[in-house]
N, C-alpha and C positions, 0 to 999 in steps of 0.2 A: 536607402534609408533603413535603417536599424532600428528592429522595435525588441527592448525588452518587457516579456510578458510576464507578468508575476500573479501569484496568490498572495491573499492577503494573509495576516499573521492569525495565530489563533483566535477565534473571539471567545467570548462566554459560552455560548452555545456550542461551539467547537468543545470545548473542555467539556461539558454536559453530555454529550455524546446525542445533540439535538439538530438532527437535517433542516439547515435555514431556509432554502429556499429565499424568498423575497418577504414571505408576510414574519420572520422571526428575524428583526434585525438587531441582533445583538454587537454591541461593540468588541474591543479587543480585550482578552484576557490580561492578566499581568505577564504571562508568558508569552501573548501575543505580542505586547508592547517591548517586551524583551528581544523577540525575534523580529520586528520590525525596525530597531535599534542596529543589531546585527546586519541589518538588509542597508538601512543607511549607510553604515561603515563600509561595505562591500562596494556601493556606488559614490563613494567618497571623492575618489580621482577619476572618475570617470564621465565622460562627457554625456550631460542630459538634455535637450533642448525644449522637450515640453513633456507635461505628465498629466496623463488620464487617468480617470478613476470611475469606476461605479459609484454611485453616488449613495449608496448601503455602507451603514457606520463602518462595520470592520474593513472595507476596503478604501472609504475617503482616511480613514484615521490612518493606515500604514501607508498611503499616498503624500499624508502631509510629514509624515519624517524622513521622507526624501526630499520632497518639493521644498519644504522650509531651509531645509541646509542647503539648499542649491537656489534659493532667493527666489524661487517660481511657483505659480499660484496654480493649484490642483485645480485640472477642469474636469467637472463631474458629468459622466454621460448615461443616463438611464440604459441606453441599449449594452451597456457592458455589465448590467444587475445578473445574478445568478437566475436559475430557470424558476418562473411563475408555474407554481403547482395549482394555482386556485383554492379553490374551498378545501380540497386535500389537504395544502398548506397550514391549514388551522387543526389539523388532526396531530394526535401524538405520535405516532408512526409512520411520517409520509412516507416512505420508502415502501411500507407493506402496504399501505393504502394505494399509493402509484399502481403498484404491480397488479393489484388486485383488479383494480380500474383498467389496466393496459390489456390485462386477461379477458375481461370483460367484453374489449371495444372488439379485441384479433376475433373472437366469436362470434363477433355480430357484420365480422368481414370486413371492419376498417382497417384501413392502412395503420400500423402502429406509428410512423412517422406525425400522422395527421391526427391521433388520436390526443381531444382537447378537452382536459377536464372543464367544468365551470367557473366561468372567471378567471381561468388560467390560458397557459398555451402549449401549445404539443410539440413535439421535438423540432418540426419544420420551421414556425414561428419563432421559436429558438434559436436555431441556425439563421434562420433571415435577419435577423435585427442585429446579430454578431455580424453576421458579412456585410450589411450596410454598413457598419462602422469601420469594418476594415476598408471597404471601398474607397469612404470619407476620407481615411489617412492618407491612399495611395493619391486621392486628388489634391488634398490640403498640405501634402509635406513635400519637400524636397529628397532628393537621393542624400545628401549632406547630413540631412537630420538624423538625432537619434531621439527616439520617443520611448517614452516610458508608459505601460498600462497596467494597473492594477485592478484585478478584476477575481472573479472566485473560480473552484474547481471546475464545477462544472462547465462553467463559461468558457475557460483557457481551455478546456477538452474538446469544446466546439469550433474555438481557435484553429486549433491544427485538424479540425476535417475542411474548415471554409478556405484556407488556405492550401487545401490538398495534399498535405504531410500524409496524413492518414484518410483510410475510409469511414463513412460513416459509424460501420459498426467497432471499426478499429478506437478511435477517437475516444470512443468510453473508457476504454481499457488504460488510459494512460496514467501514470500515478502524477497527481499534483499536491505535494507537500505544501505546508503553511510556509508561506515567504518564498515557495521557489523561483529560480527564473528560468526563462527559458528566452533563447536569444534566435530571432527571428531578422533575416535579411531580407529587404524586397528589391532587386536589381534586373534592369531590360524587362520587367513583365513578368519575373518569375520570382518566386519565393523558395528559402533556401534556409533549413533550420540546420542552426550551431550546436543549440544545447535545449534538452529538455528535461525540466526538474531538476534543476543545479541547485544543490542547498550546501554546498561546500561553506557557506557563509556561517552557518548554524554550528555552535558547540557540538562536540563528539563527548558525550560522558564516557571517557576509557574506563572509568571504573568497572561500569557495567559493563563493556567489551570483556574485561580480565574476569569477570566474574562467569559470564557465559563459556568462555572458553577454557576455564577452569573445568566448569562442570561436564562440558561437551567432551574434553579431553581424557577426563577420567576411564580407565579400560572398562569397557563394556561386559562386566560380569553379569551374563544374562539372567541368573537366578538372585544372584544377589543384590546385584545394583540395575534393576530395570530399567527400561527406558522411559516408563511412566514415572517414576521414583525420579528420575535425573530433571523433567521437566517442571514435575509437583515443585523441587527443591528452589527452581530456577524462577518460576512464577511467584513464591514469595519474595524472592530477591528483589526482583520486577517491582513488585509493589510495594516493598520497602522504600524504594527509591522514589515513589509516587508516580509509578507508572500506569495506565491502564492495562489489564493482561485479561486475556479468557482460555479457555480451553477450546482446543478442537479436535477434531477426530476423524480420520480416512478408516476405511475397510482395505484390506490389503490381502490377498492371495501368498502365503508362502512361495507356493508351486511358479510364482508368478517373479520371486527375489532373485537378484544375481548372487547365486549362492552354489556350491556345487552339490551334484544330483545325490552324493552320500547322505549329506543333510537333509535335503530336499524331502528324499523319498524313507524316512525314519517317520515311525507312527507320530502322527501328530494332527490336532485341527489345521486345516488347510483356511479357511476362513479365519484373519484376525482382526484386530483393531489396533492403531496405533495414535498414539495423543502426542500433538506439539501444540503449542502456544500463537494466540494471536495479540500482540504487542504494539499500543499504538504509541507511536512516536513522530512529533511536530507535524499532526496531523494526518499520516502515513499510518494503516494498520499492515504490521510486518509480520512474516511468517518466522517465528525463531522455534528452531528445534536442536533441544540439546543433547539428542539420543547419538549423534553422528560421532560414533568412535573414530580415533583416531587414524585408525585402517581403513576406512570407507573406501577411500579410492583403489586401496590393492586389492578388495574381493572382486573377481570378474569384472573390473571396469567400469563398476556402479559409481556414480559421480553424482553427488544431491544437486550441488550446483548446477553443473549442466543439463540434467535427467530430470529434474524436480527439484521443489524448494524445500520437501524434507526426505529424511533418509531411508524412505522405504517407496517402493515402486505402487503408488496407489489404485484402489480399485474407484472407489466412493466416497463424497463427502458426506458425513453422517449430522443430518441436521435437527432429528429428534432424539428422546429420550439419553442425550449426553450425559445428563447428573447420574443415571442409573447405569449405565454402562459405566463409567467411571469409579462408582460405587462397587460396582459386582467385580470391577477389573482389580481392583486393589485389595478386596475380601477374598478373592478369590482362591481355592485350594491347587494344588499342583497334582494331576494325575500321575502314576509310574510312566506311563507313556509319555508324556510330557515332558519329564525330568530326565528320560533317555535323551529326549530331543534336545535340551534346552543345556544337557552337559555334554554333547556333542558339539554344540555351538561355540561352548566355551572354551573346549578342546582345539577346535578349528580356528578360533580366535587368538589362541594363545601360540599357536604354532605359528601363526602369521605373524604375531609381534616378537616371535625369538628370531624369524627369518629376518624381519627388518632391522633389529638390534644387533645382527652378525652383519648384514648388508652394511648399517652406519659407521660400523665400526672397521671395515673393510675400505670405507670411502675416507 
């Protein structure tokens, strides 16, 4: 049996950054309907025997795009609903309230998996109802059938735990974008996972990628064109294209960076801050950092893609006073020691750039 496990398209709640659970039952947004139509096109030539969906609006609407094109009837099942946060689901900031509740429960000695909000369900409750649905799938469908299941981000993550692909801790870290496709195979009593969070049916904005690459690849003149200035410009560009963007900050130590000791040992403050962006694209919050100089892989093998999502070795995510740190950083004056330090870094980068240029010419 093959199962396509899909998250619903963007809902109005998603667009407004409202964590929905079960209480906030929003329909699809205009973008969500567009995403669902791309999803329909993806499945146009693929065999689908039955379509199951959560009965919540955003999932059912997404499912109907495919079931109607296949001349099938969407079968709704409440077991595929998103997590039920109970009365917490009526609060403005559900996740903040949930985390506070969970901390209180842990302090009382309650197993976090069994912490149950009033009129809601625990992690274990959510896991058990999803498991119940998948046990029925195994009983009710033959190995030749292909089943489409439309659910929610949280529920899909739990599915990957139910089938044993991830541990109960790992499953919640799995990205699930709007209309993402997970491909699962059940054969000989075992589950196999062929795809997770596949979104290649959605259109990619090539223009915004080019804008990012243009800013990222500008020579990193540390004094004239600081990393912060690059990301500030990029934020405005993303916002002008309709993307939701916010600043994020990590602290870092210069002494821990992959730079030559001659530079690290120059007089300067060791503790510093690094600014990057969190951009919401198709239901995923992605880290975007335009600070990466085109020479990044050349100095002492530090590679942001392999070692970290940002272009410094980070120390700690800064959660408080972000606006003040940003304001102070953009308005700060540079001391003589810092000026010497930054000039030496510029000289270092320029030498690398020259060496790279000579190397390219020889090739």
